[in-house]
C-alpha positions as a Markdown table, in Angstrom:
| # | Residue | x | y | z |
|---|---|---|---|---|
| 1 | Met | 19.6 | 2.9 | 4.0 |
| 2 | Pro | 19.1 | 6.5 | 6.0 |
| 3 | Asn | 19.1 | 9.3 | 4.8 |
| 4 | His | 23.2 | 11.8 | 4.8 |
| 5 | Ala | 23.4 | 15.2 | 5.8 |
| 6 | Arg | 23.3 | 18.0 | 2.9 |
| 7 | Leu | 24.5 | 21.5 | 2.3 |
| 8 | Pro | 23.2 | 24.0 | 3.4 |
| 9 | Leu | 24.0 | 23.2 | 6.6 |
| 10 | Trp | 21.9 | 24.2 | 9.7 |
| 11 | Asp | 22.8 | 27.3 | 10.4 |
| 12 | Asp | 22.4 | 28.9 | 6.8 |
| 13 | Lys | 19.0 | 27.0 | 5.9 |
| 14 | Ser | 15.9 | 28.8 | 5.3 |
| 15 | Asp | 13.2 | 27.6 | 7.8 |
| 16 | Ser | 11.2 | 26.1 | 5.5 |
| 17 | Gln | 14.1 | 24.1 | 5.3 |
| 18 | Lys | 14.4 | 24.0 | 8.5 |
| 19 | Leu | 10.7 | 22.4 | 8.7 |
| 20 | Glu | 11.8 | 19.4 | 5.9 |
| 21 | Ala | 15.2 | 18.2 | 7.4 |
| 22 | Leu | 13.2 | 18.1 | 10.9 |
| 23 | His | 10.4 | 15.9 | 9.1 |
| 24 | Glu | 13.0 | 13.4 | 7.3 |
| 25 | Met | 14.7 | 13.0 | 10.6 |
| 26 | Val | 11.2 | 11.9 | 11.7 |
| 27 | Leu | 10.6 | 9.4 | 9.6 |
| 28 | Asp | 13.8 | 8.4 | 9.8 |
| 29 | Leu | 13.8 | 7.4 | 12.9 |
| 30 | Tyr | 9.6 | 5.5 | 12.0 |
| 31 | Arg | 11.7 | 3.5 | 9.4 |
| 32 | Tyr | 14.3 | 2.0 | 12.3 |
| 33 | Gln | 11.8 | 1.5 | 15.1 |
| 34 | Phe | 9.4 | -0.1 | 12.8 |
| 35 | Ala | 11.9 | -1.9 | 10.7 |
| 36 | Asp | 11.2 | -5.5 | 12.5 |
| 37 | Met | 7.6 | -5.1 | 12.3 |
| 38 | Leu | 7.0 | -4.2 | 8.9 |
| 39 | Ala | 9.2 | -6.6 | 7.6 |
| 40 | Asp | 7.0 | -9.4 | 9.9 |
| 41 | Val | 4.0 | -7.9 | 8.2 |
| 42 | Arg | 5.5 | -7.2 | 4.5 |
| 43 | Ala | 5.9 | -11.2 | 5.2 |
| 44 | Met | 2.3 | -11.5 | 6.5 |
| 45 | Leu | 0.8 | -10.2 | 3.1 |
| 46 | Leu | 3.0 | -11.6 | 0.5 |
| 47 | Ala | 2.1 | -14.4 | 2.1 |
| 48 | His | -1.9 | -14.0 | 2.3 |
| 49 | Gln | -4.6 | -15.9 | -0.1 |
| 50 | Pro | -7.1 | -13.2 | -1.0 |
| 51 | Glu | -10.1 | -14.6 | -2.2 |
| 52 | Asp | -11.7 | -11.4 | -4.7 |
| 53 | Asp | -10.3 | -9.3 | -6.4 |
| 54 | Arg | -11.1 | -6.5 | -3.6 |
| 55 | Glu | -8.8 | -7.9 | -0.9 |
| 56 | His | -6.2 | -8.6 | -4.0 |
| 57 | Thr | -6.1 | -4.4 | -4.2 |
| 58 | Asp | -5.6 | -3.9 | -0.8 |
| 59 | Val | -3.1 | -6.2 | 0.4 |
| 60 | Glu | -1.9 | -4.5 | -3.5 |
| 61 | Thr | -2.4 | -1.4 | -1.7 |
| 62 | Ile | -1.5 | -1.5 | 2.3 |
| 63 | Leu | 2.7 | -3.3 | 0.5 |
| 64 | Arg | 2.0 | 0.6 | -1.2 |
| 65 | Leu | 1.8 | 2.1 | 1.5 |
| 66 | Met | 4.3 | 1.3 | 3.7 |
| 67 | Asp | 6.6 | 1.7 | 1.3 |
| 68 | Glu | 5.3 | 5.6 | 1.3 |
| 69 | Gln | 4.7 | 6.2 | 4.8 |
| 70 | Pro | 7.6 | 5.1 | 7.1 |
| 71 | Asn | 5.2 | 6.0 | 9.8 |
| 72 | Ile | 1.8 | 4.3 | 8.7 |
| 73 | Met | 1.9 | 1.8 | 12.4 |
| 74 | Asn | 1.1 | 5.8 | 13.9 |
| 75 | Met | -2.5 | 7.3 | 13.8 |
| 76 | Asn | -0.5 | 10.5 | 13.0 |
| 77 | Cys | -0.4 | 9.0 | 9.2 |
| 78 | Glu | -2.5 | 11.1 | 7.3 |
| 79 | Val | -3.0 | 9.0 | 4.4 |
| 80 | Gly | -4.1 | 6.3 | 6.8 |
| 81 | His | -2.5 | 3.6 | 9.6 |
| 82 | Phe | -3.3 | 0.0 | 10.7 |
| 83 | Thr | -5.8 | -1.0 | 12.7 |
| 84 | Ala | -6.8 | -4.6 | 13.9 |
| 85 | Ser | -10.8 | -6.2 | 13.8 |
| 86 | Ala | -11.9 | -9.7 | 15.4 |
| 87 | Val | -14.7 | -11.9 | 14.2 |
| 88 | Ile | -16.3 | -13.4 | 17.9 |
| 89 | Val | -17.6 | -17.0 | 17.3 |
| 90 | Asp | -20.2 | -18.1 | 20.7 |
| 91 | Ile | -18.2 | -22.3 | 20.6 |
| 92 | Thr | -21.3 | -23.1 | 22.2 |
| 93 | Ser | -23.4 | -22.1 | 20.0 |
| 94 | Asn | -21.5 | -21.5 | 16.4 |
| 95 | Arg | -22.4 | -18.0 | 16.6 |
| 96 | Thr | -21.1 | -14.8 | 16.4 |
| 97 | Leu | -20.8 | -11.4 | 17.4 |
| 98 | Leu | -22.2 | -8.5 | 15.8 |
| 99 | His | -21.8 | -4.5 | 17.8 |
| 100 | Phe | -23.7 | -1.4 | 16.4 |
| 101 | His | -20.7 | 1.3 | 15.8 |
| 102 | Lys | -22.0 | 4.6 | 17.4 |
| 103 | Lys | -19.8 | 6.4 | 15.0 |
| 104 | Leu | -20.9 | 5.1 | 12.1 |
| 105 | Lys | -25.0 | 3.5 | 12.9 |
| 106 | His | -24.0 | 0.3 | 11.3 |
| 107 | Trp | -23.1 | -3.1 | 12.5 |
| 108 | Tyr | -19.8 | -3.9 | 12.5 |
| 109 | Gln | -16.8 | -6.6 | 14.2 |
| 110 | Val | -15.3 | -5.1 | 17.2 |
| 111 | Gly | -11.5 | -3.2 | 15.7 |
| 112 | Gly | -10.3 | -0.7 | 16.6 |
| 113 | His | -6.7 | 1.0 | 16.5 |
| 114 | Ala | -3.0 | -0.2 | 17.8 |
| 115 | Asp | -2.6 | 1.1 | 20.9 |
| 116 | Tyr | 1.2 | 1.5 | 20.0 |
| 117 | Glu | 0.8 | -2.2 | 19.7 |
| 118 | Thr | 3.1 | -3.8 | 17.1 |
| 119 | Asp | 1.2 | -6.7 | 17.1 |
| 120 | Met | -1.5 | -6.2 | 14.9 |
| 121 | Ala | -3.2 | -10.4 | 16.4 |
| 122 | Gln | -2.7 | -8.1 | 19.9 |
| 123 | Ala | -4.0 | -5.5 | 19.2 |
| 124 | Ala | -6.9 | -7.3 | 17.7 |
| 125 | Leu | -7.7 | -9.2 | 20.8 |
| 126 | Arg | -6.9 | -6.4 | 23.5 |
| 127 | Glu | -9.9 | -3.8 | 20.9 |
| 128 | Ala | -12.2 | -7.5 | 21.3 |
| 129 | Gln | -11.5 | -7.7 | 25.5 |
| 130 | Glu | -12.3 | -3.9 | 25.7 |
| 131 | Glu | -15.6 | -4.0 | 23.5 |
| 132 | Thr | -17.0 | -7.0 | 24.5 |
| 133 | Gly | -15.7 | -7.1 | 27.8 |
| 134 | Leu | -15.4 | -11.3 | 28.0 |
| 135 | Pro | -13.0 | -13.2 | 29.5 |
| 136 | Asp | -12.1 | -15.9 | 28.1 |
| 137 | Leu | -10.7 | -14.6 | 24.4 |
| 138 | Ala | -8.5 | -16.6 | 22.4 |
| 139 | Tyr | -7.5 | -16.9 | 18.9 |
| 140 | Tyr | -8.5 | -19.5 | 16.6 |
| 141 | Pro | -7.0 | -21.6 | 14.7 |
| 142 | Leu | -4.2 | -21.8 | 17.4 |
| 143 | Ala | -1.1 | -21.7 | 15.6 |
| 144 | Pro | 2.9 | -21.0 | 17.0 |
| 145 | Lys | 2.7 | -17.1 | 15.2 |
| 146 | Thr | -1.8 | -16.7 | 14.8 |
| 147 | Val | -2.3 | -14.6 | 11.1 |
| 148 | Pro | -5.5 | -12.9 | 10.3 |
| 149 | Ile | -7.9 | -14.9 | 8.2 |
| 150 | Asp | -8.9 | -11.5 | 6.2 |
| 151 | Ile | -7.1 | -8.2 | 5.0 |
| 152 | Asp | -8.9 | -4.7 | 4.0 |
| 153 | Val | -8.9 | -1.7 | 3.7 |
| 154 | His | -11.4 | 0.7 | 4.0 |
| 155 | Thr | -12.6 | 4.7 | 4.0 |
| 156 | Phe | -12.8 | 6.5 | 7.6 |
| 157 | Pro | -15.0 | 9.5 | 6.7 |
| 158 | Gln | -13.7 | 13.3 | 8.0 |
| 159 | Arg | -15.4 | 13.8 | 12.2 |
| 160 | Gly | -14.7 | 17.2 | 13.5 |
| 161 | Asp | -10.9 | 18.1 | 13.0 |
| 162 | Tyr | -9.8 | 14.1 | 12.0 |
| 163 | Pro | -9.3 | 13.8 | 8.2 |
| 164 | Glu | -10.5 | 11.5 | 6.0 |
| 165 | His | -7.7 | 8.3 | 5.8 |
| 166 | Leu | -8.0 | 4.6 | 5.7 |
| 167 | His | -7.8 | 2.0 | 8.0 |
| 168 | Leu | -6.3 | -0.9 | 7.1 |
| 169 | Asp | -7.3 | -3.6 | 8.7 |
| 170 | Phe | -6.1 | -7.1 | 10.0 |
| 171 | Arg | -8.7 | -8.8 | 10.5 |
| 172 | Tyr | -8.6 | -12.0 | 12.6 |
| 173 | Val | -10.3 | -14.7 | 14.6 |
| 174 | Leu | -12.0 | -15.2 | 18.3 |
| 175 | Thr | -13.8 | -17.8 | 20.5 |
| 176 | Thr | -15.9 | -17.4 | 23.5 |
| 177 | Ser | -17.3 | -19.9 | 25.0 |
| 178 | Gln | -19.0 | -17.3 | 27.7 |
| 179 | Pro | -21.1 | -15.7 | 25.1 |
| 180 | Asp | -24.3 | -13.9 | 28.3 |
| 181 | Ala | -20.5 | -12.2 | 29.8 |
| 182 | Leu | -20.4 | -9.5 | 27.9 |
| 183 | Ala | -19.2 | -6.0 | 29.3 |
| 184 | Pro | -17.9 | -3.5 | 27.5 |
| 185 | Glu | -15.5 | -0.8 | 29.2 |
| 186 | Asp | -17.2 | 2.5 | 29.3 |
| 187 | Gly | -17.9 | 4.1 | 26.5 |
| 188 | Glu | -17.8 | 1.5 | 24.1 |
| 189 | Ser | -21.2 | 0.2 | 22.3 |
| 190 | Glu | -24.1 | -1.0 | 24.3 |
| 191 | Gln | -25.8 | -2.4 | 21.7 |
| 192 | Phe | -24.4 | -6.1 | 20.5 |
| 193 | Lys | -26.0 | -9.2 | 18.8 |
| 194 | Trp | -25.2 | -13.0 | 19.3 |
| 195 | Leu | -26.5 | -14.0 | 15.6 |
| 196 | Pro | -25.6 | -17.4 | 13.2 |
| 197 | Phe | -23.7 | -16.7 | 10.6 |
| 198 | Asp | -25.7 | -17.5 | 7.8 |
| 199 | Asp | -28.0 | -13.8 | 9.7 |
| 200 | Ala | -24.8 | -11.4 | 10.5 |
| 201 | Ile | -23.6 | -11.8 | 6.7 |
| 202 | Glu | -28.0 | -10.8 | 6.3 |
| 203 | Leu | -27.9 | -8.0 | 8.5 |
| 204 | Val | -24.7 | -6.2 | 7.8 |
| 205 | Thr | -24.4 | -3.7 | 4.6 |
| 206 | Asp | -20.5 | -3.4 | 4.2 |
| 207 | Val | -19.6 | -6.3 | 1.2 |
| 208 | Pro | -15.7 | -6.6 | 3.2 |
| 209 | Leu | -17.5 | -8.2 | 5.8 |
| 210 | Lys | -20.1 | -10.5 | 4.4 |
| 211 | Arg | -17.0 | -11.7 | 3.3 |
| 212 | Leu | -14.6 | -11.9 | 6.6 |
| 213 | Leu | -18.2 | -13.7 | 8.1 |
| 214 | Arg | -18.6 | -16.4 | 5.1 |
| 215 | Lys | -14.4 | -17.3 | 6.3 |
| 216 | Thr | -15.1 | -17.4 | 9.6 |
| 217 | Lys | -18.4 | -19.6 | 9.5 |
| 218 | Arg | -16.5 | -22.3 | 6.7 |
| 219 | Leu | -13.9 | -22.5 | 9.3 |
| 220 | Phe | -16.7 | -23.3 | 11.9 |
| 221 | Glu | -18.6 | -26.1 | 9.1 |
């Protein structure tokens, strides 16, 4: 429910009261703009089956932050915000793709921030297309509504004037039959590896990513 105007009236408010009122107005706009989308996300999270205690805790964290932060969809949310990523599988060889993250200096799946999208699956697909250039990426499994295979919350470290914050990551599976067509956009990572799942799981150091790769491997067994 929107917040009702309160005394003192605008002309009688102090500067700090005006700033607080403006802040609340902006949050009300976020609540209105993203209400339907966040309701869909909530339903999806409540239906999601976590694989371990950490994933369960991460789902609960996202649900809590959705209640506390009306602008959780936007990168201007200082606590953290939604991100989307994807494991890419070459269906001709049953290998998966990793790239070397230029900032974090580790091997990861592709992914990133939503660019004003309200559909995390679409954000994951767009990020994968930009980072790899693969022309035939498709969601897996095909379904009327694509849902993430994994949920992860992790801390992204401070860089320059960007504060440390949380990435609330929705993780999907994409397939390709053209693994040699890698053509990342300018500025994206240039280091890629197509690996059998077991080799990829051994290479990565991030525990939730190992979980994500194990889940994806099971889909293709």
